N, C-alpha and C positions, 0 to 999 in steps of 0.2 A: 741164388743169392740175391740177384737183382730184384727178383720178385719179392723176396722177403724184405729187402731194404726199402723197396717202395711202400710196402705195407706199413713198415715202421715209421717212415717219414710222413705218411698221410695222417689226416685228422682222425681221431678215434672217439667214437661216441658210444660210450657204454652206459649202462644203467646208473642213474644218479644216486648218490648216497644221501638219504634223507637226513636233515639236521636233527640233532638230539632234541627230544621233546622236553619243553620247559615244564617243570613241575610247579603247580600253583598251590600256594598255602593259604588257607582261610584264617585270617587273623582277626578275631572279634575285637571290635573297637569298644569304646566306653559306652556307646549307646546300643549295645547288643540287645536285641529283643525289644527295642523302643517302640516299634510299630504296634506290637500287640499290647504293650503297657498303655500307650496313648489311647488306643482304641477302647480298652477296658475302662480307663479313667473317664473318657468321654461318655461312654454308656452309663456309667454310674452317675455322673453329673447330670445327664439328661433325665435319668430316672428320678433323682432327688428333686431337681427343678420342677419336673412334672407333678410330683407328689405335693410339693409346696404350693404350686399354683392351684391344684385341685382343692387343697385344704383351705387356702385363702378364699377361693370362690365359694366354697361351702359355708365358711364363716360369714362372709358378706351376705349371702342369701338368707342364712338363718337370722342374722341381725335385722335385715330388712323385713323379714316376715314377722319377727317379734315386735319391731317398731310399728308395723302396720296393725298388728293385733292390739297393741297397746293403744294406738290411736282410735281403733274401732270401739274399744271398751271405755276409754277415758274421755275421748273427744275433747282434748284440751283447747281452751280458748285463751286469747291474750288478755292478761290483766290490764285494765285501763286506769289511767291516772288523769284527773281533772283538777284544775284550780277553779273552784266554783265562786270564790269571792276574794277580792284583793282590795285592801283599803290603804291608800297612800296619803298620809296627812302632812308629811314633810319630805322634801327632796331638794335640798339647797346646797349648791356647790359654791364655796366661798373663794375669795381671791388667794388665800393661802393653801389652795389645793386640798381643802378638807370638805368632805361630803357629810352633811347632816341629814339623816333619814329616819323615817318611821313608816314601816310597811308591815301590815298584818295580812295573813293568808289563811284561807280554808282550802285544804287539799282533800279531794275525795278519791278513794281507791276502790274500784269495783272488781271483785273476783266472780266472773260469770260461770266458773266451772262447777259441775254437779258433784264431782268426786274428789276434787283436789283442794286441799287447804294449804295455807302459806304461813310459814314462820318468818316474821320480820325481826331478824336478830340485831340489825343495826340500821339506823336511819340518820343520815346527815343531810341537812338542807343548806344550800349555799345560794346567796344572792349576788348577782353580778350585773354590772352596768358597763356596756361596751366591752364585754369580755374581761372586765376587771372585777375581781371579787371584792365586795365591801363588807360582807358579814357571813357568818355561818352559825347554824344551830343544830344540836343533836336532839333528836326526838325519841320518845319512849318506844320500847319494843313491844310487840304483841303478836298474837296468832289470829289469823283471819280465816274463818270457816268458809266452806264452799257456798256459792250463791249468796255472797255477803258484800255489803258496802260499808267501808270504814271511812271516818272523817278525821283528818289530822289538822290541828291548829298550830300555827307557828307565827312568830313576830320577829322582825328585824328592826332594832331601834338603837341609835347611837350615832357615832361619828367616826369617820375613817379617812385617813390621808390617801388621796388617789392622784397619781400622775397621769394625766390624759394628754394624748397627742393632739395635733392640730385637727385631724379628721374627727377624733372623738369629741373634742371641744365643740366642733361645728355641729355634730349630731346632738349634743347636749343643748345647745342654743335652740335648735329646731324643736326639740321636745319641750323646752321651757316655753317657747312661743306658742305651741299648740296646747300645752297643758296636759299632754299624755306622754308618759315616759315608757320607753322600751326596756323593760327589766327582765333578765333571765333568771330563772330559779332552777338549780340543779339538785336532784336527789341522788345520793349515793347510798345504796342499800346492800346489805348481806341478807339473803333470803334462802329458805329451804322449802321444798314442796313436799306435801304429805298426801299419800293416797292409801287409805287403809292403814296397814302396819308398816308400809314402805315409806322411807324418808330419803329424799335425794341429797346429794352433796350440796355444798354452798354455791350459790350463784350471786354474782355481783352486778345487778342491773344499774344502769346509769340513766336517769330520767331527766329530760330537758323540757322545761316549760318556757316558751317564748311568750311573754306577757306584754300587753299594752295597758298600763295602769294609769288612769287619770288621777291627777292631784286634786284632792278635795280642798275646797276653799274654806275659809274660816266659818262661813255660814252653812257648811255641810253639803254644798252642791258640787257636782262634778261635770266637766265638759263631756260632750259626745255621748250623753245618756248613761254614763257610768261604766263600770267594768263588765265585760262580757265573759261568760264561762269559756275557758280555754282548755282543750285537750292536750296532753303532753305526749311526747314520743319517747320510746325507750329501746335500749339495746343492752345485751348482756354477754358475759363470757364466763366460762367455767373456771373455777380455781381449785387448787388442791387443798 
């Protein structure tokens, strides 16, 4: 009995009972399968973007080649504008801010191109002094053939009220003292180019002629040897 009691009072180490296994349940969330979907969308986007880039590159190359071939065939040259003669017989600014003027111009247009003709659908000439417009004239329309020179005649005559600032009045006094007036003439055009049966869209060139025009005296003489032929500069933009 004593031995049995001793065995009962002693520590007993038996095999441990394993805890119950926890069952895991897979609960798909809202984004179930999102990885595959994102991957597919990314691949599709990359493919579309690559196709667009290749297409744009091909178009750019084709346009460049077409432009180069056009240049080789046509060899376009810049149309040149000149004021070959300017006669100023009156340019008097009175105390009541009124300008009395009489200015006549000969404008030469040279088309040096061998295969390109030009339609001048609209021509407006504006006369300015110290960036202030004092007159404008609308000239006749015409077609200019290739390798052709055309001459336009226009005249600005009358009076116009002009408000000049201090600096502008100072420049006017300098011109009056020298007898040579710095007058700007602007040409506003609507033109189209023609090559064979092809006609371009409208272009709106803006021509600027910076002139130094001597005032003729009553006996017909001019200071500084008279007017010198002046080449004009031009820029253009396409319109719809």
